[in-house]
N, C-alpha and C positions, 0 to 999 in steps of 0.2 A: 435402415438400409438392408436391401436383399443380401446378406452374404455371398450368396452364387454369384450374384451380379457383381459385388467387388469384387471375389476372384477372378471372374470371369475379364475382368478390367486387368488386374495384375498377370493373367498369363497371356492376355494380347499383348502385351507390354512385354514382358518377357520373351516371347517368341516373335515378334514383329507381325505384329497380326496375323498370325499363326503360318509363317512361313519356316517356323523351326521344325515345323510339322511334316515338314518336304518329305519324302522316303528318301532320297541320297544327299548328301553334304548337306545339311541346313545349313552349319555353319560357312559354309563357303560360297552358298546362294544367299545368303544374309547380307555377306560383305560383300558382293557384289551387286546387290540391290542398292546397297551403303553408295559403293562408290560412284557407282551411276547417280543416283540421285544429288549425293554431293555436287557431282561434276556439273550436272545439269542445272542446280540451284546458282551456282557460281557462273555458268557460262550463259545461261539465256535469262537467268533476271536478276543478276549481279549483287548476290547477296554479297556481305562483305564478311569475310572470312573469320572476324574477330566474333561476329555473331555466331558464324556455325562451329566457334570454338564454345563459344559460350552455352550454345544449345547442347552438343555432345558433352559438354564437361558437367552441363544440368542431369543430363540423362545418365550419366553413371550412379549418380545419388538413386534416381528413380529407380533405374536399372537394379541397383544394389539391392534394393527393397523387395522389388518384383520377384527377381531371381530367388531373394532368399526363400520368401512366402512360394512360390511355385517349389522349388527344391523341398522345402519339408511337406508339402503335399503331396508329392509322385515319390517320397523317402528316397530321394538322391542326390548324391554329392553335388556333381553337375552334370543334370540332363543333356545329352546332345541336342534336344530341342529348345533349348534356352538361349538364345542368340544374340538377346541383347548386348552380352559383352561384345561379340563380334561387330555390331553396329555402332558402339561408343569408338574402340578400338582405331576401325577402319574410317569413321567420319572424322574421326581428327586427324589420322593420316591423309585421308582427300584432300583438307585442308590445306596441308605440306605438299603433297602431289600438286593442288591449283586444276588450272583448265588443261596442262600440260597431257596427253594420251599416254604418251611413252611413259613417263613420271609414275602416271595412275597406275599403268600396267606393272610395273616396277612393283611399286609399294605392295599391290594387290598378291602378286605372287611370294614377295617375300613376309609380307606380312600371314598367308596360309603356313607357309611352309613353319614359320616360329609357333603359330598357334597350334599347329598340329605335331610340330616333334619336340617341341619344348625344353631343349637344350637347356644345360646350367645356364645363370639361374633363374629361370622360367619353370621348371617343372619343380623347382621348390616353394614358390608362390603359390601352384596349383598343390601341393600336395601340406604346406603348412597351413596354408588360409583358408578358413573355414565359411561356410554359410553364403550369404549374397554378396559379400564383399570378395570371400577367396573365388567365387564364377567370376566375378570381374575384373580381377585384380592380376591374373596371369593375363591375359589378353592384353590389359595397358603393359604388362612386360615382355609381351609379345610384338607390341607397338612401338616402346623404346628400342628392342634390339632391330627391326625393319628400320627405325629412325637413324640408327647408325650406319646399320649398312648402306641405307639410299643415301646417307650424305658423304659417305665414302665413296661411292659409284660417282656420286652428283660433282663432287671434288675431283676425280682422275678424269670426267667425260669431258667438264667445262674448260679445267686446268690441265690438261695433258702436258707429262713430260717434266710437271713442278715436281 
């Protein structure tokens, strides 16, 4: 099999079909594309959330491999054009937000904040974990932080005064 063709496939996966090469905020663009697509899949096509969780969880492992290959090729620890990490994390968060637009916006903003700022302990994942796994795992850390804050907001929004 042609090595260039295989590499191009991995690069397409890692960059979400080259969306990662947009000149401004590729992670934000990929996150936005992901949340919109996931919302549409749930709203218009009625795709079961469990199927989406399985899809994005599987994509984590595919992304781990593809991101590792592309990072080595470009001799970079975590190139900004690799956006499969944002796609996986935002996809899983989109399932939690469901089809509620308000929830989707909150999850999107919180995730981008945690992914960009990388507060403790997320920055440790970014610093200590290497290769494709390191590229992927810090975004899952940002997703977990997003979930914690989102659930806190949801609790006080739906149960005020308790």
